[in-house]
LUMPA-929049 format. One record per atom (N, C-alpha, C, O): residue number from 1; residue in three letters; x negated, y, z. Coordinates in steps of 0.001 Angstrom, whole numbers, always signed. Atoms other than C-alpha are relative to their C-alpha. Layout:
BEGIN
- NUM/ALA/X/Y/Z
...
This chain:
BEGIN
- 1/MET/-277/-1215/-699
- 1/MET/+17153/-85684/-2365
- 1/MET/+569/-367/+1361
- 1/MET/+1353/-1309/+1476
- 2/HIS/-567/+248/-1322
- 2/HIS/+17902/-85566/+1339
- 2/HIS/+90/+1321/+760
- 2/HIS/-533/+2320/+399
- 3/ILE/-221/-1139/-911
- 3/ILE/+18984/-83139/+4040
- 3/ILE/-637/-177/+1283
- 3/ILE/-475/-1222/+1914
- 4/GLU/+701/+17/-1313
- 4/GLU/+16902/-82345/+7084
- 4/GLU/+528/+1214/+812
- 4/GLU/+808/+2286/+275
- 5/SER/-392/-1103/-925
- 5/SER/+17932/-80257/+10096
- 5/SER/-1067/+79/+1096
- 5/SER/-1553/-924/+1618
- 6/HIS/+1000/-254/-1105
- 6/HIS/+15534/-78670/+12609
- 6/HIS/+429/+1269/+683
- 6/HIS/+937/+2186/+37
- 7/PRO/-112/-1345/-634
- 7/PRO/+15878/-75989/+15224
- 7/PRO/-1006/+893/-728
- 7/PRO/-2095/+435/-1076
- 8/GLU/+813/-857/+809
- 8/GLU/+14407/-72983/+13454
- 8/GLU/-1481/-12/+400
- 8/GLU/-2340/-108/-477
- 9/PRO/+1461/+11/-359
- 9/PRO/+11138/-72911/+15514
- 9/PRO/-691/-1285/-321
- 9/PRO/-1920/-1302/-392
- 10/ALA/+609/+1254/+264
- 10/ALA/+10576/-76568/+14722
- 10/ALA/-83/-403/-1457
- 10/ALA/-523/-1511/-1766
- 11/VAL/+74/+317/+1500
- 11/VAL/+10826/-76423/+10877
- 11/VAL/-1517/-107/-326
- 11/VAL/-2293/+803/-35
- 12/PRO/+1373/+183/+370
- 12/PRO/+7554/-77835/+9579
- 12/PRO/-518/+1207/-831
- 12/PRO/+200/+1749/-1672
- 13/THR/+571/-1183/+587
- 13/THR/+5225/-75051/+8417
- 13/THR/+128/+76/-1511
- 13/THR/+508/+1113/-2055
- 14/ALA/-77/+7/+1489
- 14/ALA/+5116/-76066/+4744
- 14/ALA/+1402/+294/-495
- 14/ALA/+1612/+1003/-1479
- 15/LEU/-1432/-225/+370
- 15/LEU/+8934/-76141/+4624
- 15/LEU/+420/+1418/+294
- 15/LEU/+1133/+2053/-483
- 16/ARG/-356/-1380/-501
- 16/ARG/+9262/-72870/+6538
- 16/ARG/-505/+1020/-1013
- 16/ARG/+201/+1990/-1290
- 17/HIS/+519/-919/+983
- 17/HIS/+7006/-71115/+3960
- 17/HIS/+863/+9/-1263
- 17/HIS/+1090/+1066/-1852
- 18/GLN/-890/+80/+1154
- 18/GLN/+9234/-72349/+1130
- 18/GLN/+1342/+685/+237
- 18/GLN/+1873/+1371/-636
- 19/VAL/-1287/-584/-393
- 19/VAL/+12396/-71284/+2959
- 19/VAL/-147/+1502/-58
- 19/VAL/+680/+2196/-650
- 20/HIS/+210/-1489/+0
- 20/HIS/+10994/-67799/+3511
- 20/HIS/-185/+551/-1384
- 20/HIS/+290/+1645/-1687
- 21/ALA/+125/-475/+1358
- 21/ALA/+10007/-67506/-71
- 21/ALA/+1348/+60/-744
- 21/ALA/+1616/+990/-1505
- 22/LEU/-1343/-114/+617
- 22/LEU/+13531/-68350/-1187
- 22/LEU/+830/+1096/+585
- 22/LEU/+1548/+1768/-156
- 23/GLN/-685/-1074/-608
- 23/GLN/+14990/-65955/+1328
- 23/GLN/-461/+1378/-471
- 23/GLN/+349/+2273/-714
- 24/ASN/+535/-1279/+426
- 24/ASN/+12724/-63156/+314
- 24/ASN/+253/+257/-1489
- 24/ASN/+266/+1411/-1916
- 25/GLN/-367/-153/+1375
- 25/GLN/+13547/-63802/-3347
- 25/GLN/+1453/+451/-95
- 25/GLN/+1789/+1292/-928
- 26/ALA/-1451/-311/+39
- 26/ALA/+17297/-63585/-2646
- 26/ALA/+227/+1372/+672
- 26/ALA/+1066/+2142/+204
- 27/TRP/-178/-1234/-726
- 27/TRP/+16992/-60670/-194
- 27/TRP/-1406/+654/+178
- 27/TRP/-2040/+505/+1223
- 28/PRO/+1338/-605/-193
- 28/PRO/+13806/-58724/-821
- 28/PRO/-176/+827/+1250
- 28/PRO/+721/+1602/+1581
- 29/PRO/+157/-735/-1315
- 29/PRO/+12399/-57277/+2437
- 29/PRO/+168/+1464/-105
- 29/PRO/+497/+2082/+906
- 30/THR/-200/-1454/+178
- 30/THR/+12574/-53737/+1032
- 30/THR/+1490/+333/-110
- 30/THR/+1869/+1491/+69
- 31/GLN/-1411/-258/+122
- 31/GLN/+16296/-54099/+521
- 31/GLN/+587/+392/+1335
- 31/GLN/+359/-299/+2328
- 32/ALA/-492/-500/-1294
- 32/ALA/+18134/-52106/+3209
- 32/ALA/+913/-967/+740
- 32/ALA/+962/-940/+1969
- 33/SER/-951/+898/-643
- 33/SER/+20727/-54832/+3867
- 33/SER/-580/-1453/+91
- 33/SER/+156/-2411/+326
- 34/SER/+656/+1273/-40
- 34/SER/+18187/-57678/+3810
- 34/SER/+182/-754/+1355
- 34/SER/-202/-209/+2390
- 35/PRO/-57/+743/-1251
- 35/PRO/+18997/-60402/+6440
- 35/PRO/-1337/-576/+357
- 35/PRO/-1528/-1005/+1495
- 36/VAL/+1319/+566/-186
- 36/VAL/+15427/-61574/+6087
- 36/VAL/-1040/+1098/-195
- 36/VAL/-1177/+1668/-1278
- 37/ASP/+1028/-1127/+92
- 37/ASP/+12638/-59073/+6867
- 37/ASP/-1202/-507/+788
- 37/ASP/-1630/+95/+1772
- 38/SER/+1025/+661/-823
- 38/SER/+9857/-61419/+7989
- 38/SER/-1113/-473/-829
- 38/SER/-1031/-562/-2054
- 39/LEU/+1143/+644/+662
- 39/LEU/+6504/-62855/+7218
- 39/LEU/+237/-1523/+35
- 39/LEU/+1107/-2015/+754
- 40/ALA/-260/+1454/+186
- 40/ALA/+6237/-66526/+6305
- 40/ALA/-39/-786/+1293
- 40/ALA/+627/-1819/+1362
- 41/ASP/+57/+758/-1228
- 41/ASP/+5409/-67663/+9866
- 41/ASP/+946/+474/+1071
- 41/ASP/+1120/-178/+2100
- 42/ASP/-940/-487/-983
- 42/ASP/+7941/-65494/+11657
- 42/ASP/+1333/-779/+51
- 42/ASP/+1731/-1441/-908
- 43/LEU/-1357/+529/-68
- 43/LEU/+11278/-66695/+12904
- 43/LEU/+928/+1072/-561
- 43/LEU/+633/+2253/-383
- 44/VAL/-918/-967/+601
- 44/VAL/+14186/-64982/+11102
- 44/VAL/+1074/+371/+976
- 44/VAL/+1505/+1524/+988
- 45/HIS/-1196/-257/-847
- 45/HIS/+16924/-65297/+13768
- 45/HIS/-325/+205/+1464
- 45/HIS/-1408/-137/+1939
- 46/ASP/+84/-161/-1430
- 46/ASP/+17466/-64375/+17353
- 46/ASP/+72/-1375/+643
- 46/ASP/+1015/-2126/+396
- 47/PRO/+19/+1353/-644
- 47/PRO/+16543/-67436/+19452
- 47/PRO/+1198/-239/+913
- 47/PRO/+1552/-1386/+1190
- 48/SER/-1147/+187/-944
- 48/SER/+19507/-66793/+21774
- 48/SER/+1221/-540/-827
- 48/SER/+2193/-1011/-239
- 49/LEU/-1093/+585/+803
- 49/LEU/+21764/-67848/+18802
- 49/LEU/-305/-1470/-425
- 49/LEU/+410/-2046/-1245
- 50/HIS/+343/+1415/+168
- 50/HIS/+20064/-71305/+18773
- 50/HIS/+90/-389/-1492
- 50/HIS/+832/-1303/-1850
- 51/PRO/-81/+260/+1461
- 51/PRO/+19483/-71263/+14966
- 51/PRO/-446/-1425/-351
- 51/PRO/-1477/-1910/+115
- 52/LEU/+304/+1303/+520
- 52/LEU/+19542/-74635/+13262
- 52/LEU/-209/+117/-1479
- 52/LEU/+716/+474/-2208
- 53/SER/+293/-46/+1443
- 53/SER/+17848/-74762/+9875
- 53/SER/+421/-1298/-679
- 53/SER/+44/-2388/-247
- 54/VAL/-463/+1196/+735
- 54/VAL/+19507/-77129/+7404
- 54/VAL/-551/+164/-1442
- 54/VAL/-301/+1164/-2114
- 55/LEU/+770/-128/+1209
- 55/LEU/+17422/-77869/+4311
- 55/LEU/+349/-1199/-937
- 55/LEU/+407/-2348/-498
- 56/LEU/-104/+1044/+1073
- 56/LEU/+18096/-79815/+1051
- 56/LEU/-1369/-85/-696
- 56/LEU/-1863/+878/-1282
- 57/ILE/+1351/+178/+485
- 57/ILE/+14803/-81260/-34
- 57/ILE/-95/-1078/-1076
- 57/ILE/+468/-2164/-939
- 58/ASP/+362/+955/+1061
- 58/ASP/+13664/-82991/-3183
- 58/ASP/-1437/-253/-15
- 58/ASP/-2212/+660/-304
- 59/ASN/+1454/+284/-289
- 59/ASN/+10328/-84786/-2598
- 59/ASN/-401/+932/+1134
- 59/ASN/+94/+760/+2248
- 60/GLU/+423/-881/-1022
- 60/GLU/+8633/-81997/-668
- 60/GLU/+400/+1451/-347
- 60/GLU/-185/+2402/+171
- 61/THR/-397/-1330/+524
- 61/THR/+10395/-79069/-2389
- 61/THR/+1358/+346/+657
- 61/THR/+2276/-473/+625
- 62/VAL/-1231/-459/-588
- 62/VAL/+13114/-77082/-562
- 62/VAL/+832/+472/-1209
- 62/VAL/+412/+1365/-1945
- 63/VAL/-864/-338/+1120
- 63/VAL/+15979/-76875/-3085
- 63/VAL/+1036/+1067/+500
- 63/VAL/+1369/+1984/-251
- 64/ALA/-970/-877/-559
- 64/ALA/+18454/-75042/-857
- 64/ALA/-156/-3/+1551
- 64/ALA/-572/-1000/+2142
- 65/ALA/+159/-149/-1443
- 65/ALA/+18478/-73781/+2752
- 65/ALA/+1071/+881/+599
- 65/ALA/+1608/+1740/-100
- 66/LEU/-910/-812/-745
- 66/LEU/+20786/-72262/+5345
- 66/LEU/-314/-112/+1483
- 66/LEU/-1048/-1011/+1894
- 67/ASP/+110/+86/-1426
- 67/ASP/+20879/-71604/+9019
- 67/ASP/+1391/+45/+636
- 67/ASP/+2270/+773/+177
- 68/ILE/-1196/-29/-777
- 68/ILE/+23651/-72308/+11483
- 68/ILE/-290/+720/+1295
- 68/ILE/-1183/+282/+2020
- 69/LEU/+204/-763/-1193
- 69/LEU/+23852/-69746/+14318
- 69/LEU/+1161/-384/+934
- 69/LEU/+2267/-697/+493
- 70/HIS/-981/+407/-991
- 70/HIS/+25697/-70500/+17540
- 70/HIS/+135/+1080/+1094
- 70/HIS/-816/+1774/+1454
- 71/LYS/-241/-870/-1141
- 71/LYS/+27310/-68457/+20275
- 71/LYS/+1359/-266/+611
- 71/LYS/+2225/-862/-29
- 72/THR/-1333/+45/-560
- 72/THR/+30190/-68344/+22642
- 72/THR/+813/+1231/-366
- 72/THR/+342/+2364/-264
- 73/LEU/-811/-1116/+493
- 73/LEU/+33025/-66241/+21363
- 73/LEU/+1249/+95/+871
- 73/LEU/+1928/-912/+1070
- 74/ASP/-1211/-284/-722
- 74/ASP/+35795/-64719/+23463
- 74/ASP/+961/+672/-985
- 74/ASP/+605/+1669/-1613
- 75/HIS/-952/-555/+935
- 75/HIS/+38937/-64039/+21404
- 75/HIS/+1389/-377/+436
- 75/HIS/+1699/-1540/+692
- 76/ALA/-1409/+162/-322
- 76/ALA/+42591/-63521/+22241
- 76/ALA/+242/-855/+1292
- 76/ALA/+1132/-1703/+1366
- 77/GLY/-138/+670/-1294
- 77/GLY/+42136/-64757/+25794
- 77/GLY/-592/-1393/+125
- 77/GLY/-417/-2068/+1140
- 78/ASN/+577/+1338/+40
- 78/ASN/+40270/-67905/+24845
- 78/ASN/-1476/+114/-197
- 78/ASN/-1951/+1124/-718
- 79/THR/+1455/+109/+165
- 79/THR/+36606/-68884/+24874
- 79/THR/-270/-1195/-960
- 79/THR/+229/-2301/-752
- 80/PHE/+322/+1043/+981
- 80/PHE/+35230/-70863/+21906
- 80/PHE/-1483/-186/-208
- 80/PHE/-2248/+772/-102
- 81/ARG/+1343/+306/+503
- 81/ARG/+32001/-72524/+20913
- 81/ARG/-1/+184/-1491
- 81/ARG/+597/-610/-2216
- 82/ALA/-92/-410/+1361
- 82/ALA/+31417/-70872/+17579
- 82/ALA/-1338/-163/-720
- 82/ALA/-2401/+5/-122
- 83/GLY/+1170/+30/+808
- 83/GLY/+28976/-71391/+14777
- 83/GLY/+247/+758/-1315
- 83/GLY/+1390/+878/-1757
- 84/GLY/-184/-686/+1292
- 84/GLY/+28364/-69452/+11566
- 84/GLY/-1183/-295/-912
- 84/GLY/-2286/-583/-449
- 85/LEU/+1029/+171/+1010
- 85/LEU/+26404/-69841/+8341
- 85/LEU/-725/+1299/-155
- 85/LEU/-135/+2376/-67
- 86/SER/+814/-1186/+252
- 86/SER/+23566/-67462/+7701
- 86/SER/-1085/-362/-1003
- 86/SER/-1516/-1513/-1062
- 87/THR/+1150/+166/+947
- 87/THR/+20886/-67019/+4963
- 87/THR/+137/-1263/-911
- 87/THR/-799/-2046/-1073
- 88/VAL/-206/+1087/+932
- 88/VAL/+22430/-69516/+2547
- 88/VAL/-599/+336/-1308
- 88/VAL/-279/+1356/-1918
- 89/VAL/+761/-320/+1226
- 89/VAL/+20164/-69751/-442
- 89/VAL/-336/-1276/-803
- 89/VAL/-647/-2310/-212
- 90/THR/+431/+1100/+863
- 90/THR/+19458/-72059/-3420
- 90/THR/-1084/+544/-948
- 90/THR/-1012/+1691/-1390
- 91/ARG/+978/-445/+1015
- 91/ARG/+16396/-71906/-5687
- 91/ARG/+710/+514/-1252
- 91/ARG/+1667/-87/-1740
- 92/LYS/-610/-611/+1176
- 92/LYS/+17225/-69671/-8610
- 92/LYS/+46/-925/-1204
- 92/LYS/+1047/-983/-1918
- 93/ASP/+51/+877/+1127
- 93/ASP/+16118/-72203/-11165
- 93/ASP/+796/-1258/+110
- 93/ASP/+881/-2014/-857
- 94/LEU/-809/+1182/-198
- 94/LEU/+18331/-74907/-9679
- 94/LEU/+1451/+330/+385
- 94/LEU/+2204/-533/+838
- 95/ARG/-1409/-326/-322
- 95/ARG/+21554/-72990/-9165
- 95/ARG/+932/-508/-1073
- 95/ARG/+544/-665/-2231
- 96/GLY/-972/+506/+962
- 96/GLY/+24708/-74262/-10802
- 96/GLY/+48/-1497/-108
- 96/GLY/+764/-2017/-964
- 97/HIS/+33/+1443/+84
- 97/HIS/+23980/-77939/-10151
- 97/HIS/+699/-685/+1238
- 97/HIS/+668/-1903/+1412
- 98/GLY/-759/+515/-1156
- 98/GLY/+26061/-78266/-6926
- 98/GLY/-859/-233/+1226
- 98/GLY/-371/-757/+2227
- 99/TYR/+793/+232/-1200
- 99/TYR/+23100/-78342/-4557
- 99/TYR/+385/+866/+1195
- 99/TYR/+374/+399/+2335
- 100/GLY/-480/-896/-1092
- 100/GLY/+24308/-75306/-2535
- 100/GLY/+1243/-507/+599
- 100/GLY/+1413/-442/+1817
- 101/LEU/-1261/+513/-520
- 101/LEU/+27736/-76854/-2252
- 101/LEU/-252/-1226/+833
- 101/LEU/+391/-1411/+1866
- 102/ARG/+312/+1177/-762
- 102/ARG/+26225/-80124/-1089
- 102/ARG/-538/+379/+1411
- 102/ARG/-188/-242/+2415
- 103/LEU/+614/-446/-1233
- 103/LEU/+24247/-78300/+1586
- 103/LEU/+1031/+640/+917
- 103/LEU/+1077/+343/+2111
- 104/VAL/-1036/-703/-851
- 104/VAL/+27127/-76094/+2806
- 104/VAL/+1053/-1019/+517
- 104/VAL/+1530/-924/+1648
- 105/THR/-917/+1013/-486
- 105/THR/+29429/-79076/+2957
- 105/THR/-574/-818/+1169
- 105/THR/+114/-1114/+2146
- 106/ALA/+705/+726/-1063
- 106/ALA/+26858/-80973/+5047
- 106/ALA/-84/+916/+1302
- 106/ALA/+77/+413/+2414
- 107/ALA/+35/-892/-1140
- 107/ALA/+26502/-77914/+7333
- 107/ALA/+1325/+102/+676
- 107/ALA/+1417/+148/+1903
- 108/ARG/-1408/-19/-676
- 108/ARG/+30266/-77758/+7880
- 108/ARG/+173/-1273/+792
- 108/ARG/+687/-1217/+1909
- 109/ALA/-164/+1232/-720
- 109/ALA/+30194/-81428/+8864
- 109/ALA/-896/-14/+1301
- 109/ALA/-544/-649/+2295
- 110/ALA/+823/-83/-1204
- 110/ALA/+27346/-80662/+11323
- 110/ALA/+534/+919/+1060
- 110/ALA/+95/+863/+2208
- 111/MET/-606/-892/-975
- 111/MET/+29443/-77987/+12993
- 111/MET/+1184/-548/+650
- 111/MET/+1724/+127/+1526
- 112/THR/-1242/+499/-602
- 112/THR/+32361/-80230/+13909
- 112/THR/-65/-246/+1461
- 112/THR/+964/-473/+2098
- 113/ASP/+74/+137/-1459
- 113/ASP/+31008/-80576/+17402
- 113/ASP/+314/+1310/+726
- 113/ASP/+379/+1352/+1954
- 114/LEU/-324/-1276/-562
- 114/LEU/+31845/-76902/+17894
- 114/LEU/+1587/+139/-69
- 114/LEU/+2273/-694/-660
- 115/ASP/-1435/-316/+103
- 115/ASP/+35368/-75400/+18329
- 115/ASP/+315/+506/-1387
- 115/ASP/+1327/+123/-1975
- 116/LEU/-296/-626/+1294
- 116/LEU/+35096/-73381/+15098
- 116/LEU/-1191/+513/-632
- 116/LEU/-2231/+684/+3
- 117/ALA/+1043/-584/+754
- 117/ALA/+32991/-72012/+12378
- 117/ALA/+631/+1335/-502
- 117/ALA/+1805/+1377/-868
- 118/LEU/-490/-1305/+327
- 118/LEU/+33304/-68298/+11545
- 118/LEU/-1163/+803/-599
- 118/LEU/-2235/+882/+2
- 119/PHE/+1127/-772/+602
- 119/PHE/+31224/-66129/+9160
- 119/PHE/+594/+829/-1120
- 119/PHE/+1738/+643/-1533
- 120/THR/-422/-842/+1153
- 120/THR/+31416/-63535/+6414
- 120/THR/-850/-422/-1222
- 120/THR/-1924/-1016/-1117
- 121/CYS/+730/+229/+1282
- 121/CYS/+30394/-63837/+2778
- 121/CYS/+442/+1105/-950
- 121/CYS/+1450/+1774/-725
- 122/ASP/-389/-912/+1065
- 122/ASP/+30449/-61645/-302
- 122/ASP/+1303/-520/-606
- 122/ASP/+1465/-1724/-804
- 123/ARG/-1342/+417/+533
- 123/ARG/+34022/-61664/-1733
- 123/ARG/-133/-1013/-1229
- 123/ARG/+613/-1991/-1280
- 124/PRO/+29/+926/+1135
- 124/PRO/+32958/-63375/-5030
- 124/PRO/-359/-1441/+390
- 124/PRO/-88/-2375/-365
- 125/LEU/+333/+1352/-450
- 125/LEU/+31639/-66349/-2975
- 125/LEU/+1108/-752/+734
- 125/LEU/+930/-1908/+1118
- 126/GLN/-1099/+638/-718
- 126/GLN/+34995/-67077/-1328
- 126/GLN/+371/-1403/-641
- 126/GLN/+479/-2373/+109
- 127/PRO/-351/+1334/+524
- 127/PRO/+35905/-69944/-3781
- 127/PRO/-1067/-1039/+227
- 127/PRO/-732/-2212/+387
- 128/PHE/+1145/+917/-283
- 128/PHE/+32462/-71547/-3248
- 128/PHE/+217/-585/+1364
- 128/PHE/+201/-1804/+1529
- 129/TYR/-118/+480/-1405
- 129/TYR/+33009/-71731/+542
- 129/TYR/+1305/-741/+152
- 129/TYR/+1383/-1664/+963
- 130/GLU/-1250/+785/-97
- 130/GLU/+36570/-72905/+66
- 130/GLU/-181/-1405/-564
- 130/GLU/+422/-2346/-49
- 131/ARG/+312/+1341/+524
- 131/ARG/+35309/-75812/-2008
- 131/ARG/-782/-805/+1007
- 131/ARG/-732/-2034/+950
- 132/ALA/+709/+671/-1031
- 132/ALA/+33107/-76680/+937
- 132/ALA/+769/-265/+1242
- 132/ALA/+243/-798/+2218
- 133/GLY/-893/+306/-1070
- 133/GLY/+36086/-76860/+3216
- 133/GLY/+303/+1111/+972
- 133/GLY/+965/+879/+1984
- 134/PHE/-307/-1156/-840
- 134/PHE/+36236/-73406/+4752
- 134/PHE/+1239/+682/-560
- 134/PHE/+1590/+513/-1728
- 135/GLN/-1193/-716/+466
- 135/GLN/+39349/-71203/+4623
- 135/GLN/-159/+1459/+272
- 135/GLN/-840/+1857/+1218
- 136/LEU/+21/-1451/-103
- 136/LEU/+39801/-67481/+4166
- 136/LEU/+856/+395/+1196
- 136/LEU/+1934/-150/+1429
- 137/LEU/-818/-619/-1066
- 137/LEU/+40952/-65497/+7176
- 137/LEU/+394/+1374/-601
- 137/LEU/-398/+2317/-602
- 138/PRO/-410/-1237/+676
- 138/PRO/+43017/-62807/+5383
- 138/PRO/+45/+1192/+975
- 138/PRO/+561/+1114/+2089
- 139/GLY/+4/-1225/-776
- 139/GLY/+42481/-59283/+6633
- 139/GLY/-843/-6/+1297
- 139/GLY/-677/+845/+2171
- 140/THR/+792/+74/-1250
- 140/THR/+39974/-60318/+9267
- 140/THR/-1339/+631/-188
- 140/THR/-1994/+475/-1219
- 141/THR/+1306/-676/-16
- 141/THR/+36923/-58274/+10142
- 141/THR/-800/-557/+1202
- 141/THR/-309/-637/+2328
- 142/LEU/+910/+358/-1056
- 142/LEU/+33966/-59565/+12097
- 142/LEU/-745/+1240/+382
- 142/LEU/-1202/+1992/-478
- 143/ILE/+777/-1134/-538
- 143/ILE/+32318/-56970/+14310
- 143/ILE/-1336/-532/+500
- 143/ILE/-1395/-1182/+1543
- 144/GLY/+1350/+457/-362
- 144/GLY/+28595/-57697/+14457
- 144/GLY/-741/+1023/+845
- 144/GLY/-113/+1883/+1462
- 145/GLY/+812/-869/-783
- 145/GLY/+25762/-55880/+16123
- 145/GLY/+166/-253/+1452
- 145/GLY/+157/-1394/+1915
- 146/THR/-178/+114/-1434
- 146/THR/+26267/-55120/+19764
- 146/THR/+1209/+931/+367
- 146/THR/+1619/+1737/-468
- 147/PRO/-1104/-908/-355
- 147/PRO/+29137/-53379/+21686
- 147/PRO/-438/+1469/-72
- 147/PRO/+365/+2342/-403
- 148/ASP/+490/-1419/+80
- 148/ASP/+26892/-50214/+21855
- 148/ASP/-357/+424/-1373
- 148/ASP/-419/+1623/-1645
- 149/ASP/+322/-291/+1387
- 149/ASP/+25966/-50458/+18176
- 149/ASP/+634/-940/-912
- 149/ASP/-41/-1784/-1500
- 150/PRO/-733/+988/+819
- 150/PRO/+28698/-52281/+16282
- 150/PRO/-307/+94/-1459
- 150/PRO/-688/+1145/-1974
- 151/PHE/+304/+186/+1429
- 151/PHE/+28262/-53513/+12723
- 151/PHE/+1126/-770/-592
- 151/PHE/+1041/-1991/-725
- 152/PRO/-1217/+710/+527
- 152/PRO/+31715/-54281/+11224
- 152/PRO/-173/-437/-1460
- 152/PRO/-859/+197/-2262
- 153/SER/+108/+572/+1369
- 153/SER/+32096/-56404/+8106
- 153/SER/+851/+769/-993
- 153/SER/+771/+520/-2196
- 154/ASP/-749/-810/+936
- 154/ASP/+34546/-53855/+6679
- 154/ASP/-457/+1436/-132
- 154/ASP/+295/+2347/-478
- 155/GLN/+532/-1378/+153
- 155/GLN/+32260/-50896/+6695
- 155/GLN/-162/+444/-1455
- 155/GLN/-230/-406/-2343
- 156/PRO/+88/-518/+1396
- 156/PRO/+31950/-48688/+3590
- 156/PRO/-1296/-608/-676
- 156/PRO/-2383/-693/-104
- 157/GLY/+1092/+590/+756
- 157/GLY/+29824/-50297/+867
- 157/GLY/-83/-1551/+81
- 157/GLY/-794/-2198/-688
- 158/PHE/-47/+1441/-101
- 158/PHE/+30537/-53838/+2003
- 158/PHE/+1209/-574/-734
- 158/PHE/+2252/+79/-755
- 159/ASP/-1084/+669/+533
- 159/ASP/+32749/-56221/+155
- 159/ASP/+9/-1400/+473
- 159/ASP/-306/-2319/-282
- 160/LYS/+146/+1273/-673
- 160/LYS/+32974/-59089/+2566
- 160/LYS/+1440/-576/+355
- 160/LYS/+2419/+142/+560
- 161/VAL/-1164/+697/-454
- 161/VAL/+35580/-61688/+3420
- 161/VAL/-463/-838/+1207
- 161/VAL/-1652/-1121/+1354
- 162/THR/+328/+851/-1134
- 162/THR/+35727/-63761/+6605
- 162/THR/+537/-1399/-265
- 162/THR/+1693/-1584/-647
- 163/MET/-269/+1433/+256
- 163/MET/+35684/-67544/+6292
- 163/MET/-11/-749/+1368
- 163/MET/-688/-320/+2302
- 164/ALA/-94/+723/-1272
- 164/ALA/+36516/-70125/+9034
- 164/ALA/+288/-1485/-262
- 164/ALA/+714/-1888/-1345
- 165/ALA/-488/+1362/-97
- 165/ALA/+37041/-73743/+9897
- 165/ALA/+286/-223/+1513
- 165/ALA/-475/+206/+2381
- 166/PHE/-462/+208/-1372
- 166/PHE/+38868/-74833/+13037
- 166/PHE/-83/-1515/+289
- 166/PHE/+626/-2310/-329
- 167/PHE/+285/+1412/-117
- 167/PHE/+37630/-78142/+14384
- 167/PHE/+766/-628/+1216
- 167/PHE/+1298/-1730/+1084
- 168/THR/-640/+675/-1188
- 168/THR/+39094/-78780/+17924
- 168/THR/+1471/+368/+44
- 168/THR/+1869/+1360/-566
- 169/PRO/-1392/-291/-125
- 169/PRO/+42792/-78903/+18811
- 169/PRO/+207/+1436/+540
- 169/PRO/+1063/+2173/+50
- 170/ALA/-179/-1329/-584
- 170/ALA/+42367/-75754/+20966
- 170/ALA/-244/+1140/-1053
- 170/ALA/+458/+2152/-1065
- 171/ALA/+324/-990/+1035
- 171/ALA/+40792/-73833/+18013
- 171/ALA/+1131/-49/-1033
- 171/ALA/+1544/+1013/-1500
- 172/GLN/-1064/+104/+1029
- 172/GLN/+43493/-75119/+15581
- 172/GLN/+1239/+617/+499
- 172/GLN/+1995/+1207/-273
- 173/GLN/-1195/-607/-533
- 173/GLN/+46177/-74012/+17932
- 173/GLN/-107/+1532/+33
- 173/GLN/+906/+2225/-68
- 174/ALA/+185/-1425/-50
- 174/ALA/+44659/-70527/+18156
- 174/ALA/-334/+621/-1410
- 174/ALA/-587/+1820/-1529
- 175/ALA/+435/-480/+1327
- 175/ALA/+43901/-70253/+14421
- 175/ALA/+769/+1223/-510
- 175/ALA/+171/+2073/-1169
- 176/ALA/-809/-1130/+467
- 176/ALA/+46744/-67784/+13717
- 176/ALA/-475/+1352/+607
- 176/ALA/-289/+2419/+22
- 177/THR/+514/-1241/-704
- 177/THR/+45138/-65288/+16218
- 177/THR/-1172/+574/-748
- 177/THR/-1516/+1735/-525
- 178/PHE/+1159/-448/+719
- 178/PHE/+42167/-65026/+13861
- 178/PHE/+367/+715/-1334
- 178/PHE/-502/+1334/-1948
- 179/HIS/-447/-655/+1187
- 179/HIS/+44234/-63736/+10899
- 179/HIS/+251/+1462/+254
- 179/HIS/+793/+1825/+1298
- 180/ASN/-223/-1463/-110
- 180/ASN/+44326/-59961/+10330
- 180/ASN/-473/+545/+1358
- 180/ASN/+186/+1362/+2001
- 181/ALA/+568/-308/-1327
- 181/ALA/+42109/-59604/+13409
- 181/ALA/-1336/+739/-128
- 181/ALA/-2016/+642/-1149
- 182/ARG/+1367/-557/-148
- 182/ARG/+39056/-57597/+14443
- 182/ARG/-618/-808/+1071
- 182/ARG/-241/-713/+2240
- 183/ILE/+644/+947/-916
- 183/ILE/+36838/-60157/+16044
- 183/ILE/-1347/+475/+450
- 183/ILE/-2255/+679/-356
- 184/ALA/+1275/-477/-642
- 184/ALA/+34093/-59032/+18420
- 184/ALA/-1001/-1153/+101
- 184/ALA/-1094/-1833/+1123
- 185/LEU/+990/+1094/+70
- 185/LEU/+31377/-61472/+17389
- 185/LEU/-1263/+450/+818
- 185/LEU/-1734/-267/+1701
- 186/TYR/+1179/-569/-711
- 186/TYR/+28417/-59249/+18585
- 186/TYR/-1170/-981/+109
- 186/TYR/-1573/-1354/+1211
- 187/PRO/+1205/+927/-113
- 187/PRO/+25498/-61573/+17652
- 187/PRO/-1328/+689/+347
- 187/PRO/-2336/+18/+570
- 188/GLY/+1219/-708/-467
- 188/GLY/+22953/-58847/+18510
- 188/GLY/-620/+876/-1011
- 188/GLY/+1/+1119/-2046
- 189/ARG/+738/-944/+834
- 189/ARG/+20422/-56532/+16876
- 189/ARG/-727/-666/-1175
- 189/ARG/-868/-88/-2252
- 190/ILE/+733/+693/+1086
- 190/ILE/+18512/-59111/+14856
- 190/ILE/+923/-585/-1059
- 190/ILE/+725/-318/-2244
- 191/ASP/-1035/+593/+849
- 191/ASP/+21408/-61027/+13307
- 191/ASP/+1297/+828/+101
- 191/ASP/+2294/+384/+670
- 192/LYS/-1085/-952/-210
- 192/LYS/+23742/-58051/+13058
- 192/LYS/+1361/-640/-395
- 192/LYS/+2387/-423/+249
- 193/LEU/-1245/+630/+490
- 193/LEU/+26299/-60097/+11111
- 193/LEU/-364/-1313/-654
- 193/LEU/-1246/-1338/-1512
- 194/TRP/+351/+1228/+659
- 194/TRP/+26231/-63734/+10172
- 194/TRP/+1071/-381/-968
- 194/TRP/+961/-1408/-1638
């Protein structure tokens, strides 16, 4: 088994088809909150977020996949190079073997050239992401969407928590400003919330 990373548009076609099948299995396109609503050859993410697809592959089979999205984040008077995890998925028949953890841990290591990692996950997944080296930001809400059409992670019907990792000294020094905060992430209309 090995890990490959490609900018989303450069993922080889055969692998991209497998990734989309996994994503569509986890988030059926008819589901209202589906982060993936695409055909096999379409790109899932907004290109302005410079999506990097990270894949765990066994022979030529995608075992697990995720995307790292990137943007500049202004928060508490500082500007940070931020990344976030999106569309994290493991094949259903291979869950519970540590493959997802291996991939998320590798993705965290790949983000250390950024100032920080910041993303939401379903509350029950918090311990999983903590095992991969991320920390909970208590009381923190990410505001996705756009300034004209915000999409907050604390909206009714959501049970999300915000996870983070602070890599650079500047981000580590500002870490406390991310606790109990409403953070204007605004990744756009395609990736409303990562």
